C-alpha positions in Angstrom: 0.2 0.0 0.0 1.3 3.5 -0.8 2.7 5.5 1.8 1.1 8.8 3.0 3.7 11.7 2.0 4.5 14.6 4.6 5.9 17.9 4.1 7.3 19.5 7.4 7.4 23.2 8.0 9.7 24.2 10.6 13.0 22.6 11.1 13.7 23.7 14.9 14.6 21.7 17.8 11.4 19.7 17.8 11.6 18.4 14.2 14.6 16.1 15.1 12.3 13.7 17.0 9.8 13.8 14.3 12.0 13.2 11.6 13.6 10.2 13.4 10.3 8.6 14.4 8.2 9.1 11.2 11.0 7.6 9.1 10.4 4.5 10.9 6.7 4.4 10.6 5.9 2.2 7.3 2.8 4.3 6.3 4.7 7.7 6.3 7.3 9.1 3.9 8.8 12.6 4.5 9.4 14.0 1.1 10.0 17.8 1.6 11.1 20.2 4.2 10.5 24.1 4.4 11.8 26.6 7.0 12.3 30.5 6.8 15.9 29.5 7.2 16.6 27.9 4.0 20.1 26.7 5.1 18.6 25.0 8.0 15.9 23.3 6.1 18.8 22.0 3.6 20.9 20.9 6.5 17.9 19.0 8.0 17.6 17.4 4.7 20.8 16.2 4.2 21.0 14.8 7.7 17.7 12.9 7.7 17.7 11.9 3.7 15.0 14.1 2.8 14.6 14.5 -1.0 13.7 18.1 -1.0 13.9 21.6 1.2 12.8 24.9 0.3 10.0 27.4 1.1 7.0 27.2 2.3 5.5 27.9 -1.2 7.2 25.3 -2.9 6.2 22.9 -0.2 2.5 24.1 -0.6 2.5 23.6 -4.2 4.0 20.3 -4.6 1.4 17.9 -5.4 2.9 15.0 -3.9 2.7 16.1 -0.4 -0.5 14.9 1.5 -0.1 16.3 5.0 1.7 19.2 6.2 3.4 18.7 9.4 3.5 22.5 11.2 6.3 22.6 13.5 6.5 26.4 13.4 6.4 28.6 16.5 2.8 29.0 17.8 2.7 32.9 16.6 2.5 31.4 13.0 0.7 28.1 13.5 -2.7 29.4 12.2 -0.9 31.3 9.2 0.7 28.2 8.0 -2.1 25.8 8.9 -4.4 27.9 7.0 -2.2 28.1 4.0 -1.8 24.5 3.9 -5.4 23.9 3.9 -6.1 26.6 1.2 -3.6 24.3 -0.8 -5.6 21.3 -0.3 -3.3 19.7 2.3 -4.5 17.7 5.4 -2.6 19.6 8.5 -1.1 18.1 11.6 0.4 21.0 14.0 2.4 21.2 17.0 0.3 22.5 19.8 -1.5 24.9 20.2 -4.0 24.6 17.3 -3.7 28.6 17.4 -3.0 31.6 19.5 -6.7 32.8 19.3 -9.8 31.3 19.2 -11.2 33.3 16.1 -8.0 31.5 14.1 -8.7 28.2 15.7 -12.1 28.3 14.6 -11.2 29.4 11.2 -8.7 26.6 10.7 -11.3 24.1 11.5 -14.2 25.6 9.4 -11.9 25.9 6.5 -10.8 22.1 6.9 -14.5 21.0 7.4 -15.4 23.2 4.0 -12.8 21.3 2.0 -13.1 17.9 3.4 -9.6 17.7 4.9 -8.2 16.6 8.4 -6.9 18.7 10.9 -4.9 17.0 14.0 -2.9 18.6 16.3 -0.3 17.7 19.3 0.3 16.4 21.9 0.2 12.9 21.2 1.7 12.0 24.4 -2.0 11.0 25.2 -2.0 8.1 22.9 1.0 6.6 24.5 1.2 3.7 26.9 1.2 5.7 30.1 -2.0 7.8 29.8 -3.8 5.0 27.8 -3.1 2.6 30.5 -4.9 4.8 33.0 -7.5 5.7 30.4 -8.3 1.8 30.7 -8.1 1.6 34.2 -10.7 4.2 34.5 -13.0 2.6 31.9 -12.8 -0.6 33.5 -13.8 0.9 36.9 -10.7 0.6 38.9 -11.3 4.0 40.6 -15.1 3.8 40.6 -16.6 7.1 39.5 -14.0 9.8 39.0 -14.9 12.8 41.0 -12.0 15.1 41.2 -8.4 15.3 39.7 -5.1 17.6 40.3 -2.4 18.4 38.0 0.9 20.3 38.6 3.6 21.9 35.9 5.6 23.9 37.9 9.2 24.6 37.0 11.6 27.8 37.2 11.5 28.6 33.7 12.8 27.7 30.0 15.5 30.6 30.3 17.7 28.4 32.1 18.1 25.7 29.4 16.7 26.6 26.1 18.9 28.2 23.5 16.1 31.0 22.4 13.6 31.1 25.0 12.1 34.8 24.4 9.1 33.5 22.4 7.9 31.2 25.5 7.3 34.5 27.3 5.1 36.4 24.3 1.4 36.3 24.2 0.1 32.9 23.1 3.0 31.0 25.0 4.0 31.1 28.7 3.5 28.1 30.8 -0.3 27.6 30.1 0.1 27.8 26.3 3.6 25.9 26.2 2.8 23.1 28.7 -1.0 23.3 29.2 -2.0 21.4 26.2 -0.2 18.0 27.7 -2.5 18.4 30.9 -5.7 19.6 29.2 -5.5 16.8 26.5 -4.7 14.2 29.3 -7.7 15.3 31.3 -9.9 15.2 28.0 -8.7 11.7 27.3 -9.2 10.5 30.9 -12.4 12.4 32.1 -13.9 13.6 29.0 -14.9 17.4 27.6 -14.9 20.4 29.8 -17.9 22.5 30.8 -16.7 25.4 32.5 -13.1 27.0 34.1 -12.1 29.8 36.3 -8.8 30.7 37.7 -6.2 33.1 38.5 -3.2 34.3 36.3 -0.4 36.3 37.3 3.2 37.9 36.0 5.3 37.2 39.0 8.7 38.4 37.4 8.2 41.0 34.7 11.9 40.5 33.2 14.0 37.3 32.9 17.6 36.8 32.1 18.8 34.3 29.8 21.0 31.7 31.8 21.6 29.2 28.4 24.0 29.6 25.3 24.1 31.3 22.9 22.2 34.4 24.3 23.5 34.3 27.8 22.7 37.4 29.9 20.3 38.9 27.4 17.0 39.9 29.1 13.3 38.7 28.2 10.3 41.3 28.9 7.7 39.1 30.1 4.4 39.8 27.9 2.0 36.7 29.3 1.1 35.3 32.9 3.6 33.0 34.2 1.7 31.3 37.0 -1.8 30.3 36.2 -4.0 28.2 39.0 -7.0 26.8 37.1 -10.2 24.8 38.2 -12.2 22.9 35.5 -15.6 21.2 35.6 -16.2 18.2 33.3 -19.3 17.3 31.6 -19.2 14.2 33.3 -19.3 15.8 36.6 -15.7 15.5 37.9 -14.0 18.6 39.1 -10.1 19.4 38.6 -7.2 21.9 39.7 -4.5 22.6 37.4 -1.4 24.8 38.0 1.2 25.6 35.4 4.2 28.0 36.1 7.5 29.3 35.1 8.1 30.8 38.6 8.7 27.7 40.9 12.5 28.1 41.3 13.0 25.8 44.0 11.1 22.6 42.4 8.1 20.7 43.9 7.5 17.3 45.0 3.8 17.2 43.7 2.5 14.6 41.2 2.0 15.6 37.6 -1.5 14.0 37.7 -4.2 12.4 40.2 -7.2 11.2 39.6 -9.8 10.6 42.5 -12.4 8.2 42.3 -15.2 6.5 44.5 -13.1 3.4 44.6 -9.6 4.5 44.6 -6.6 7.1 43.5 -4.6 6.8 40.3 -1.1 8.3 40.1 -0.9 9.1 36.3 2.6 9.7 34.3 3.7 12.9 33.3 1.7 13.8 30.3 4.7 15.1 28.6 6.1 11.6 28.4 4.5 8.4 26.7 5.2 5.7 29.3 5.7 6.3 32.9 4.9 4.9 36.4 1.2 4.1 37.0 -0.1 3.5 40.5 -3.2 2.7 42.2 -4.5 2.8 45.6 -7.9 1.5 47.1 -9.5 3.0 50.1 -8.5 1.7 53.7 -5.9 2.0 56.1 -3.7 -0.9 55.3 -3.9 -0.6 51.4 -0.7 0.3 49.7 0.0 1.7 46.3 0.0 -0.9 43.7 2.6 -0.3 40.4 0.7 -1.6 37.7 1.9 -2.9 34.2 1.5 -0.7 31.4 -1.3 -2.4 29.2 -0.6 -0.3 26.0 2.4 0.2 23.4 4.3 3.4 22.6 6.1 4.0 25.8 9.4 5.6 24.6 9.7 8.9 23.0 6.9 8.6 20.1 6.2 11.8 18.9 4.7 11.3 15.6 2.0 8.7 16.5 -0.7 11.1 16.4 0.3 12.0 12.7 0.6 8.2 12.2 -2.8 7.7 13.5 -4.3 10.8 11.4 -2.4 9.4 8.3 -3.9 5.8 8.9 -7.3 7.1 9.6 -7.5 9.2 6.4 -6.5 5.9 4.2 -9.2 3.8 6.2 -11.9 6.6 6.5 -12.1 6.3 10.2 -11.8 9.1 12.9 -8.3 10.0 14.3 -7.6 10.9 17.7 -5.5 13.7 18.1 -8.2 15.9 16.6 -8.7 19.7 15.8 -11.8 19.7 17.9 -10.0 18.5 21.2 -7.3 21.2 20.2 -9.7 24.0 20.1 -11.4 23.1 23.4 -7.9 22.9 25.0 -7.2 26.4 23.3 -10.5 27.7 24.6 -9.9 26.3 28.4 -6.5 28.2 28.3 -8.1 31.4 27.2 -10.8 30.6 29.8 -8.3 30.6 32.8 -6.9 34.0 31.8 -10.4 35.7 31.0 -11.7 34.2 34.3 -8.8 35.9 36.0 -9.0 39.1 34.5 -13.0 39.4 34.7 -12.9 37.5 38.0 -15.7 35.1 36.9 -16.2 31.5 35.6 -15.9 31.1 31.8 -18.1 28.7 30.2 -16.9 26.8 27.4 -18.7 27.4 24.0 -16.7 24.6 21.8 -17.5 20.9 21.8 -15.5 17.9 21.3 -15.7 14.2 21.7 -13.6 12.0 24.3 -11.3 10.3 21.8 -11.2 6.8 21.0 -9.1 4.6 23.1 -5.7 3.2 21.5 -5.9 -0.6 21.2 -4.3 -2.5 24.2 -1.4 -4.9 23.9 -2.4 -8.5 23.4 -2.7 -10.6 26.6 0.2 -12.9 27.1 
């Protein structure tokens, strides 16, 4: 069966793992790269054996490209995705879908009008860790889920990222950079979100880069860097989510915990594909049980969302990392900021379905 041909736009840091993994998937073939820096695109093409590299316009005019993989910075996600859809290409984008709700809706509306697919990272939720937890919840291991907590708290990317300035611009920050992992995991585990509220602050208006090659340069912070959010789900559960670049001393809190009527589930870091899953039942003598993962893709498997979408296009079935989920994630992130600014709850307007589960590993 013929391969689904992919053109990648954006050859920055994250492109390496996509290029590595996608070359290993039998259903995919990377046929062209594009970047605003033509030398960088050419170098990556040589490194990974991709036949062609050049401009975005050249990639979009290539009739062999079926899917555009959008790995550009968040500020231009919408521009590139809309251009790809206008050119008749399916789109799979790094998170977030867009930086504004208006652009997010435009992307989905254009795709729908042209009969094209939109997929959006993160696809970590399709990995063995989160999918094992999804199966445990569906199988009733914790009873009825009633609440959850999630924490992503660090000292900020200026400590290690080679060019961290864009992560402090509007449309980025800890919520827009890392929130999609946690919110996508919540939707995968608990279903769609009904309303949110929260507090969002800029704790340090200026950051100093501690990494090379921009060591010592200053960043003016334009977006909140500590966001405390509360979510209510359509299914009845409620959750707390904190994302922060302001926790300089680290934290001992778990990434995600799910609290049910019959037990508590420790969920792995949603920025990973595998991880440790633990379950504890009620009672003073009950200990934490470490559970075996029931699903595949436990290593760094970025690209499985793209693979799943490509196979779904071929087979005419729904894919999992959908634009509709990404739009609700985007709306929730904006909702936290709006709720904080206007001192109220924010009711969600977008709708999405809980994604289909991934298939379990065969029982031995």
